[in-house]
Structure formats: C-alpha cells, structure tokens
TORTOR-74346 format. One record per residue: y, x, z of N, C-alpha, C, O in turn; residue in one letter. Coordinates in Angstrom, 1 decimal, m for minus. Each point is the difference from the previous one (the first is absolute). Example, Ala and Ser with C-alpha at 12.3 -4.5 7.8 and 13.67 -1.06 7.14 Angstrom:
BEGIN
((m5.7 13.2 7.8) (1.2 m0.9 0.0) (1.2 0.9 0.0) (0.0 1.0 0.7) 'A'),
((1.1 m1.4 m1.4) (1.1 0.9 0.0) (1.1 m0.8 0.8) (1.1 0.5 0.1) 'S'),
This chain:
BEGIN
((140.8 168.1 139.2) (0.1 m0.9 m1.1) (m0.4 m1.4 0.4) (0.7 m1.0 m0.4) 'X'),
((m1.8 0.8 1.1) (m0.4 m1.3 0.5) (1.1 m0.6 0.9) (0.2 m1.2 m0.1) 'X'),
((0.4 2.0 0.9) (1.1 m0.5 0.9) (1.1 m0.6 m0.9) (0.6 m1.0 0.3) 'X'),
((m0.2 1.7 m1.3) (1.1 m0.4 m0.9) (m0.3 m1.3 m0.6) (0.8 m0.9 m0.1) 'X'),
((m2.1 0.7 m0.4) (m0.4 m1.2 m0.7) (0.0 m1.2 1.0) (0.5 m1.1 m0.3) 'X'),
((m1.0 1.4 1.6) (0.1 m1.1 1.0) (1.4 m0.4 0.4) (0.3 m1.1 0.1) 'X'),
((0.5 2.2 0.0) (1.4 m0.3 0.4) (0.7 m0.8 m1.1) (0.8 m0.9 0.2) 'X'),
((m1.1 1.2 m1.5) (0.6 m0.7 m1.1) (m0.5 m1.4 m0.1) (0.8 m1.0 m0.2) 'X'),
((m2.1 0.7 0.5) (m0.5 m1.3 0.0) (0.6 m0.8 1.1) (0.3 m1.2 m0.2) 'X'),
((m0.1 1.8 1.4) (0.6 m0.8 1.1) (1.4 m0.3 m0.3) (0.5 m1.2 0.3) 'X'),
((0.3 2.0 m0.9) (1.3 m0.3 m0.4) (0.1 m1.1 m1.1) (0.8 m0.9 0.2) 'X'),
((m1.7 1.0 m1.2) (0.0 m1.1 m1.0) (m0.4 m1.3 0.6) (0.6 m1.0 m0.3) 'X'),
((m1.6 1.0 1.2) (m0.5 m1.3 0.6) (1.1 m0.5 0.9) (0.1 m1.3 0.1) 'X'),
((0.6 2.1 0.7) (1.0 m0.5 0.9) (1.1 m0.6 m0.8) (0.7 m1.0 0.4) 'X'),
((m0.4 1.6 m1.5) (1.1 m0.6 m0.9) (m0.4 m1.3 m0.6) (0.8 m0.9 m0.1) 'X'),
((m2.1 0.8 m0.3) (m0.5 m1.3 m0.5) (0.0 m1.1 1.0) (0.3 m1.1 m0.2) 'X'),
((m0.7 1.5 1.4) (0.0 m1.0 1.1) (1.4 m0.4 0.4) (0.2 m1.2 0.3) 'X'),
((0.8 2.1 m0.4) (1.3 m0.4 0.3) (0.6 m1.0 m1.1) (0.7 m0.9 0.4) 'X'),
((m1.1 1.1 m1.6) (0.5 m0.9 m1.1) (m0.7 m1.4 0.1) (0.5 m0.9 m0.6) 'X'),
((m1.7 0.9 1.2) (m0.7 m1.3 0.1) (0.4 m0.7 1.3) (m0.6 m1.1 0.2) 'X'),
((1.5 1.6 0.6) (0.4 m0.7 1.2) (0.6 m1.3 m0.3) (0.6 m0.2 m1.1) 'X'),
((m0.7 m0.7 2.0) (0.6 m1.4 m0.2) (1.5 0.1 m0.2) (0.7 0.8 0.7) 'X'),
((m0.1 m1.6 m1.6) (1.4 0.1 m0.2) (0.7 m0.6 1.3) (m0.6 m0.7 0.8) 'X'),
((1.9 1.1 m0.7) (0.8 m0.5 1.1) (m0.1 m1.6 0.0) (0.1 m0.6 m1.1) 'X'),
((m0.2 0.0 2.3) (0.0 m1.5 0.0) (1.4 m0.5 m0.4) (1.0 0.7 0.1) 'X'),
((m1.0 m1.9 m0.7) (1.3 m0.6 m0.5) (0.9 m0.2 1.2) (m0.5 m0.2 1.1) 'X'),
((1.8 0.2 m1.2) (0.9 m0.2 1.1) (m0.1 m1.5 0.4) (m0.5 m0.9 m0.7) 'X'),
((0.9 0.7 2.0) (0.0 m1.4 0.5) (1.3 m0.7 m0.5) (1.0 0.2 0.6) 'X'),
((m1.2 m0.9 m1.7) (1.2 m0.7 m0.6) (0.3 m1.3 0.7) (1.1 m0.5 m0.2) 'X'),
((m2.0 m0.1 0.9) (0.2 m1.3 0.6) (1.1 0.1 1.0) (0.1 0.9 0.8) 'X'),
((0.8 m1.9 m0.8) (1.1 0.0 0.9) (1.3 m0.7 m0.5) (m0.1 m0.6 m1.1) 'X'),
((1.1 0.7 1.8) (1.3 m0.6 m0.4) (1.0 1.1 m0.4) (0.0 1.1 0.6) 'X'),
((0.7 m1.3 m1.7) (0.9 0.9 m0.6) (1.4 m0.6 m0.2) (0.1 m1.2 m0.3) 'X'),
((0.9 2.1 0.4) (1.3 m0.3 m0.4) (0.1 0.3 m1.5) (m0.3 1.2 m0.3) 'X'),
((0.8 m2.1 m0.5) (0.1 0.3 m1.4) (1.4 0.1 m0.5) (0.9 m0.9 0.4) 'X'),
((m0.6 1.9 m1.2) (1.3 0.2 m0.6) (m0.2 0.2 m1.5) (m0.8 0.9 m0.4) 'X'),
((1.5 m1.6 m0.5) (m0.2 0.2 m1.4) (1.2 m0.4 m0.8) (1.1 m0.3 0.6) 'X'),
((m1.2 0.5 m1.9) (1.1 m0.3 m0.9) (m0.5 m1.1 m1.0) (m1.0 0.1 m0.6) 'X'),
((1.9 m1.1 0.5) (m0.2 m1.1 m0.9) (0.3 0.4 m1.5) (0.7 1.0 m0.2) 'X'),
((m1.1 m1.8 m0.8) (0.3 0.3 m1.4) (1.5 0.0 m0.2) (0.5 0.7 m0.9) 'X'),
((0.3 m1.4 1.7) (1.5 0.0 m0.2) (0.7 1.2 0.7) (1.2 0.1 m0.1) 'X'),
((m2.0 0.7 0.7) (0.5 1.2 0.7) (0.3 m0.2 1.5) (0.4 0.9 0.7) 'X'),
((m0.4 m2.2 m0.3) (0.3 m0.2 1.4) (m1.3 0.4 0.9) (m1.1 0.0 m0.5) 'X'),
((1.4 0.3 1.8) (m1.0 0.4 0.9) (m0.6 m1.3 0.6) (0.6 m1.0 0.2) 'X'),
((m1.9 1.1 0.2) (m0.6 m1.1 0.8) (m0.8 0.6 1.1) (m0.4 1.2 0.0) 'X'),
((0.2 m2.1 1.0) (m0.8 0.4 1.2) (m1.0 m1.1 0.2) (0.2 m1.2 m0.3) 'X'),
((m1.4 1.6 0.9) (m1.0 m1.0 0.3) (m0.9 0.6 1.1) (0.2 1.1 0.4) 'X'),
((m1.1 m1.9 0.1) (m1.0 0.5 0.9) (m1.3 m0.2 m0.8) (m0.3 m1.0 m0.6) 'X'),
((m0.6 2.0 0.6) (m1.3 m0.1 m0.7) (m1.1 0.1 1.0) (0.0 1.0 0.8) 'X'),
((m0.9 m1.9 m0.9) (m1.2 0.0 0.8) (m1.2 0.3 m0.8) (m0.3 m0.7 m1.0) 'X'),
((m0.4 1.8 1.3) (m1.2 0.5 m0.7) (m1.2 m0.2 0.9) (0.0 0.5 1.1) 'X'),
((m1.0 m1.3 m1.6) (m1.2 m0.3 0.8) (m1.2 0.5 m0.8) (m0.1 m0.4 m1.2) 'X'),
((m0.8 1.1 1.8) (m1.2 0.5 m0.7) (m1.0 m1.1 m0.1) (m0.3 m0.7 1.0) 'X'),
((m0.3 0.5 m2.2) (m1.0 m1.0 m0.2) (m1.2 0.7 m0.8) (0.1 0.2 m1.2) 'X'),
((m1.1 0.3 2.0) (m1.1 0.7 m0.6) (0.6 1.3 m0.7) (0.6 0.8 0.7) 'X'),
((m0.9 m0.7 m2.0) (0.6 1.2 m0.7) (1.3 m0.2 m0.6) (0.5 0.8 m0.8) 'X'),
((0.1 m2.0 1.0) (1.3 m0.3 m0.6) (1.0 m0.3 1.1) (m0.3 0.0 1.2) 'X'),
((1.5 m0.4 m1.6) (1.1 m0.3 0.9) (0.7 m1.3 m0.4) (0.1 m0.2 m1.2) 'X'),
((0.3 m0.5 2.2) (0.9 m1.2 m0.2) (1.4 0.5 0.3) (0.3 0.6 1.0) 'X'),
((0.7 m0.8 m1.9) (1.3 0.5 0.2) (1.0 m1.2 m0.1) (m0.1 m0.8 m1.0) 'X'),
((0.9 0.7 2.0) (1.0 m1.1 0.0) (1.4 0.5 0.3) (0.3 0.7 1.0) 'X'),
((0.6 m0.9 m2.0) (1.4 0.3 0.1) (0.7 m1.2 0.6) (0.0 m1.0 m0.6) 'X'),
((0.6 1.2 1.8) (0.7 m1.1 0.7) (1.5 0.2 m0.1) (0.5 1.0 0.5) 'X'),
((0.2 m1.9 m1.2) (1.4 0.1 m0.2) (0.7 m1.2 0.6) (m0.6 m1.0 0.4) 'X'),
((1.9 1.0 m0.4) (0.8 m1.2 0.5) (m0.4 m1.3 m0.8) (m0.1 m1.0 0.6) 'X'),
((m0.1 1.1 m1.9) (m0.2 m1.1 m0.8) (m1.5 m0.5 m0.1) (m0.3 m0.9 m0.7) 'X'),
((m0.5 1.6 1.5) (m1.5 m0.4 m0.1) (m0.8 1.3 0.0) (0.4 1.0 0.5) 'X'),
((m1.6 m1.2 m1.1) (m0.9 1.2 0.0) (m0.7 0.0 m1.4) (m0.2 m1.0 m0.6) 'X'),
((m0.4 2.2 0.3) (m0.7 0.2 m1.2) (m1.3 0.7 0.4) (0.0 0.9 0.8) 'X'),
((m1.2 m1.4 m1.3) (m1.3 0.5 0.4) (m0.6 0.7 m1.1) (0.1 m0.4 m1.2) 'X'),
((m0.7 1.6 1.5) (m0.7 0.8 m1.0) (m1.3 0.6 0.5) (m0.4 m0.2 1.2) 'X'),
((m0.3 0.9 m2.0) (m1.2 0.7 0.3) (0.1 1.4 m0.4) (0.6 0.4 m1.1) 'X'),
((m1.2 0.6 1.9) (0.1 1.4 m0.3) (m1.2 0.7 0.2) (m1.0 m0.4 0.6) 'X'),
((0.9 1.7 m1.2) (m1.1 0.9 0.2) (0.6 1.4 0.3) (1.1 0.3 m0.5) 'X'),
((m1.9 0.5 1.1) (0.3 1.4 0.3) (m1.0 0.8 m0.8) (m1.2 m0.2 0.2) 'X'),
((1.6 1.2 m1.0) (m0.9 0.8 m0.8) (0.7 1.3 m0.3) (1.1 0.1 m0.5) 'X'),
((m1.8 1.0 0.8) (0.5 1.4 m0.4) (1.4 0.3 0.5) (0.8 0.5 m0.8) 'X'),
((m0.5 m0.9 2.0) (1.3 0.3 0.6) (1.2 m1.0 m0.5) (1.1 0.3 0.3) 'X'),
((m1.5 m1.3 m1.0) (1.0 m1.0 m0.5) (m0.3 m1.4 0.5) (m1.2 m0.4 0.0) 'X'),
((2.2 m0.3 0.5) (m0.2 m1.4 0.4) (0.7 m0.8 m1.1) (1.2 0.1 m0.2) 'X'),
((m1.9 m1.1 m0.4) (0.6 m0.8 m1.0) (m0.2 m1.5 0.4) (m1.1 m0.4 0.5) 'X'),
((2.1 m0.4 m0.8) (m0.1 m1.4 0.3) (0.5 m0.8 m1.2) (1.0 0.4 m0.6) 'X'),
((m1.6 m1.6 0.4) (0.6 m0.9 m1.0) (0.3 m1.3 0.7) (m0.5 m0.3 1.0) 'X'),
((1.5 m0.4 m1.6) (0.5 m1.2 0.6) (0.7 m0.9 m1.0) (0.1 0.5 m1.2) 'X'),
((0.2 m1.7 1.5) (0.7 m0.9 m0.9) (1.3 m0.5 0.7) (m0.1 m0.8 0.9) 'X'),
((1.2 1.3 m1.4) (1.3 m0.3 0.6) (0.8 m0.7 m1.1) (1.2 0.4 m0.2) 'X'),
((m1.7 m1.4 m0.4) (0.7 m0.7 m1.1) (m0.5 0.5 m1.4) (0.1 m0.7 m1.0) 'X'),
((m0.7 1.9 1.0) (m0.7 0.6 m1.1) (m1.0 1.0 0.5) (0.1 0.5 1.2) 'X'),
((m1.2 m0.2 m1.9) (m0.9 1.0 0.5) (0.6 1.3 0.2) (0.9 0.5 m0.8) 'X'),
((m1.2 0.2 1.9) (0.6 1.3 0.4) (m1.0 0.9 0.6) (m1.0 m0.4 0.5) 'X'),
((1.4 1.7 m0.5) (m0.9 1.0 0.6) (0.9 1.1 0.6) (1.1 0.3 m0.4) 'X'),
((m1.5 0.2 1.6) (0.7 1.1 0.6) (m1.1 1.1 0.4) (m1.1 m0.3 0.4) 'X'),
((1.5 1.6 m0.6) (m0.8 1.1 0.3) (0.7 0.9 0.9) (1.1 0.4 m0.2) 'X'),
((m1.8 m0.1 1.4) (0.6 0.9 1.0) (m0.8 1.3 0.2) (m1.2 0.0 m0.2) 'X'),
((2.0 1.0 0.5) (m0.6 1.3 0.4) (0.1 0.0 1.5) (1.1 m0.3 0.6) 'X'),
((m2.2 0.6 0.1) (0.0 0.1 1.5) (0.7 1.3 0.4) (m0.4 1.1 m0.4) 'X'),
((1.4 m1.3 1.2) (0.8 1.2 0.5) (0.2 m0.2 1.6) (1.0 m0.4 0.4) 'X'),
((m2.1 0.8 0.3) (0.1 m0.2 1.5) (m0.1 m1.4 0.3) (m0.9 m0.7 m0.3) 'X'),
((2.0 0.2 1.0) (0.1 m1.4 0.4) (0.8 m0.8 m1.0) (0.3 m1.2 0.3) 'X'),
((m0.1 1.8 m1.4) (0.8 m0.7 m1.1) (m0.9 m0.2 m1.2) (m0.9 0.8 m0.3) 'X'),
((1.2 m1.9 m0.5) (m0.6 m0.2 m1.3) (1.2 0.0 m0.9) (0.8 m0.9 0.0) 'X'),
((m0.8 1.9 m0.9) (1.1 0.1 m1.0) (m0.4 m0.4 m1.3) (m1.0 0.5 m0.6) 'X'),
((1.6 m1.6 0.0) (m0.5 m0.6 m1.2) (1.0 m0.3 m1.0) (1.2 0.1 0.1) 'X'),
((m1.9 m0.6 m1.2) (0.8 m0.5 m1.2) (m0.7 m1.3 m0.4) (m1.2 m0.2 0.2) 'X'),
((2.0 m0.8 m0.6) (m0.5 m1.3 m0.4) (0.6 m0.4 m1.3) (1.1 0.4 m0.4) 'X'),
((m1.8 m1.4 m0.2) (0.5 m0.6 m1.2) (m0.6 m1.4 m0.1) (m1.0 m0.3 0.7) 'X'),
((1.6 m0.5 m1.5) (m0.6 m1.4 m0.2) (0.1 m0.4 m1.5) (0.8 0.6 m0.7) 'X'),
((m1.6 m1.6 0.3) (0.1 m0.5 m1.3) (1.4 m0.4 m0.4) (0.8 m0.6 0.8) 'X'),
((m0.3 0.9 m2.0) (1.3 m0.3 m0.5) (1.1 1.0 0.3) (1.1 m0.2 m0.3) 'X'),
((m1.5 1.3 0.9) (1.0 1.0 0.4) (0.1 1.1 m1.1) (0.6 1.0 0.2) 'X'),
((m1.3 m1.2 m1.3) (0.1 0.9 m1.2) (m0.3 1.5 0.4) (0.7 0.9 m0.5) 'X'),
((m1.7 m0.7 1.4) (m0.3 1.4 0.3) (0.8 0.7 1.1) (m0.2 1.1 0.3) 'X'),
((1.1 m1.8 0.3) (0.9 0.6 1.0) (m0.8 0.1 1.3) (m0.9 m0.8 0.4) 'X'),
((1.1 1.9 0.4) (m0.6 0.3 1.3) (1.1 m0.1 1.1) (1.1 0.4 m0.3) 'X'),
((m1.5 m0.9 1.4) (0.9 m0.1 1.2) (m0.6 0.7 1.2) (m1.3 0.1 0.0) 'X'),
((2.0 0.3 0.9) (m0.5 0.7 1.2) (m0.2 m0.9 1.2) (0.8 m1.0 0.2) 'X'),
((m1.7 1.4 0.7) (m0.2 m0.8 1.2) (m0.7 1.0 1.0) (m1.0 0.7 m0.4) 'X'),
((1.5 m0.7 1.6) (m0.6 0.9 1.0) (m0.4 m0.9 1.2) (0.8 m0.8 0.5) 'X'),
((m2.0 1.0 0.0) (m0.5 m0.7 1.2) (m0.1 1.0 1.1) (m0.6 1.1 m0.2) 'X'),
((1.1 m1.4 1.4) (0.0 0.9 1.2) (m0.8 m0.8 1.1) (0.5 m1.0 0.4) 'X'),
((m1.6 1.6 0.0) (m0.8 m0.7 1.0) (0.8 m0.1 1.3) (0.6 1.0 0.5) 'X'),
((m0.7 m2.2 0.1) (0.6 m0.2 1.3) (m1.1 m0.1 1.1) (m1.2 m0.2 m0.3) 'X'),
((1.6 0.2 1.5) (m1.0 m0.1 1.1) (m0.2 m1.4 0.5) (m0.8 m0.3 0.8) 'X'),
((1.7 m0.6 m1.3) (m0.1 m1.4 0.4) (m0.6 m0.9 m1.1) (0.0 0.4 m1.2) 'X'),
((m0.5 m1.5 1.6) (m0.5 m1.0 m1.0) (1.1 m1.1 m0.1) (0.6 m0.4 1.0) 'X'),
((m0.4 0.0 m2.2) (1.0 m1.1 m0.2) (m0.8 m1.3 m0.3) (m0.8 0.0 m0.8) 'X'),
((1.2 m1.0 1.6) (m0.6 m1.3 m0.2) (0.8 m0.7 m1.1) (1.2 m0.2 0.2) 'X'),
((m1.8 m0.2 m1.3) (0.8 m0.8 m0.9) (0.4 m1.3 0.6) (m0.6 m0.6 0.9) 'X'),
((1.8 0.1 m1.4) (0.5 m1.2 0.5) (m0.9 m1.1 m0.3) (m0.5 m0.1 m1.1) 'X'),
((0.2 m0.8 2.0) (m0.9 m1.1 m0.3) (0.6 m1.0 m1.0) (1.3 m0.2 m0.1) 'X'),
((m2.1 m0.3 m0.8) (0.5 m1.0 m1.0) (0.5 m1.2 0.7) (m0.5 m0.4 1.1) 'X'),
((1.6 m0.2 m1.6) (0.5 m1.2 0.7) (m1.0 m1.1 m0.1) (m0.8 m0.1 m1.0) 'X'),
((0.7 m0.7 2.1) (m0.9 m1.1 0.1) (0.5 m1.1 m0.9) (1.2 m0.3 m0.1) 'X'),
((m2.1 m0.4 m0.6) (0.4 m1.1 m0.8) (0.6 m1.1 0.9) (m0.5 m0.3 1.1) 'X'),
((1.6 m0.3 m1.6) (0.6 m1.0 0.8) (m0.4 m1.4 m0.5) (m0.1 m0.2 m1.3) 'X'),
((m0.2 m0.6 2.2) (m0.3 m1.4 m0.4) (1.3 m0.7 m0.2) (1.0 0.2 0.7) 'X'),
((m0.9 m1.1 m1.7) (1.2 m0.8 m0.2) (0.2 m0.8 1.2) (m0.9 m0.7 0.5) 'X'),
((2.2 0.7 m0.1) (0.3 m0.9 1.2) (0.2 m1.4 m0.5) (0.5 m0.3 m1.1) 'X'),
((m0.9 m0.7 1.9) (0.2 m1.4 m0.4) (1.4 m0.3 0.0) (0.9 0.6 0.7) 'X'),
((m0.6 m1.6 m1.6) (1.4 m0.4 0.0) (0.4 m0.6 1.3) (m0.7 m0.7 0.6) 'X'),
((1.9 1.0 m0.2) (0.5 m0.5 1.3) (1.0 m1.1 m0.2) (1.2 0.1 0.5) 'X'),
((m1.6 m1.1 m1.2) (0.9 m1.1 m0.2) (0.0 m0.9 1.3) (m0.8 0.1 0.9) 'X'),
((1.7 m1.0 m0.9) (0.1 m0.9 1.1) (m1.2 m0.9 0.0) (m0.5 m0.4 m1.1) 'X'),
((0.0 0.1 2.3) (m1.2 m0.9 0.0) (0.3 m1.3 m0.7) (1.0 m0.7 0.3) 'X'),
((m2.0 0.2 m1.1) (0.2 m1.3 m0.6) (m0.8 m1.0 0.9) (m0.9 0.3 0.7) 'X'),
((1.4 m1.5 m0.8) (m0.7 m1.1 0.7) (m1.3 m0.2 m0.7) (m0.2 m0.1 m1.2) 'X'),
((m0.8 0.0 2.1) (m1.4 m0.3 m0.5) (m0.2 m1.5 0.0) (0.5 m0.7 0.8) 'X'),
((m1.2 0.3 m1.8) (m0.3 m1.5 0.0) (m0.9 m0.3 1.2) (m0.9 0.8 0.4) 'X'),
((1.2 m1.9 0.2) (m0.8 m0.5 1.1) (m1.3 m0.5 m0.4) (m0.1 m0.8 m0.9) 'X'),
((m0.9 1.2 1.6) (m1.3 m0.5 m0.2) (m0.5 m0.9 1.1) (0.5 0.2 1.2) 'X'),
((m1.3 m1.0 m1.5) (m0.6 m0.9 1.1) (1.0 m1.1 0.3) (0.8 m0.4 m0.8) 'X'),
((m1.0 m0.1 2.0) (0.8 m1.1 0.5) (1.2 0.4 0.8) (m0.1 0.9 0.8) 'X'),
((1.3 m1.4 m1.2) (1.2 0.3 0.7) (0.2 m1.0 1.1) (m0.1 m1.2 m0.3) 'X'),
((0.5 1.5 1.5) (0.3 m0.9 1.0) (1.5 m0.2 0.2) (0.4 m0.7 0.8) 'X'),
C-alpha cells in the first residue's frame, strides 16, 4: 500500500513539474523577408520586409519600389502583430509557420475588410536604397559681365 501511495505521488509530482517547465522560446523573427500580399483593389503586391529585434519589441520596415513604411511589432502567444501608418493607421497579425509569417491586415477606412500577406524569411539581407542626396542649386551660367574697374586705370 505504501508503495502504491509513493508511486502515485511520484507520478503526480512529475506531471506537475512537466507543466511548470519553461515555455518554448519565441522564434527568431529578426531577419529579411520576401513579402507577397493582396491590395484592397485585388491586385498583388511584393515588398521586402526587414524585422529587427529591439528589446521585447520589433521594428518592422516594408521596403517597396515607391519607398518604405515603418512599423512596430510584438510577439505574444504564437502570434506576431505589427502596427504601422501607410496613409492611415493599420495593423497586421501573423501566425508563425516555420520560416513564414502568414497574416491578415487592415487599415482605417477599409470598413472592416481584411487582406492577406505572407512573409517568407530569406537568407540574405537587403540593403535599402540610400536616400538621394540633396542637390545644391547650380549657379546661373550666364555670360560673364564686365566688372566695373576699380582703382587707377593706366
């Protein structure tokens, strides 16, 4: 009888210890991703997304032909969510699926519509195009004018 009680206590305690084990660490989301999504008009779009870890949050940058959009994200309970401003406040929520983030997004003014976006992690880093350097106005290239003579003329 004592053996049975001891065996039962060991089983209960080992089950409790198993449930108190640390949760799986969050996935390494930092990196460069190829982005494919659907616009509100139904057309497809592509971009490069750079995710950078900042303490417990993430900096998210969508880099497209026409420029870039910057956002902030968090990872919690198996979900990665980011907010950004692309002409209106917007949010995207991704489910982590291996090396892919499969998501849905919406923005203010879309009357509750949801759109899809998938990020696929790449092995390379993409350097954003440098911003064009400001140009100084060039001086007028008129024909030289005669300058008034100063001093004594000989």
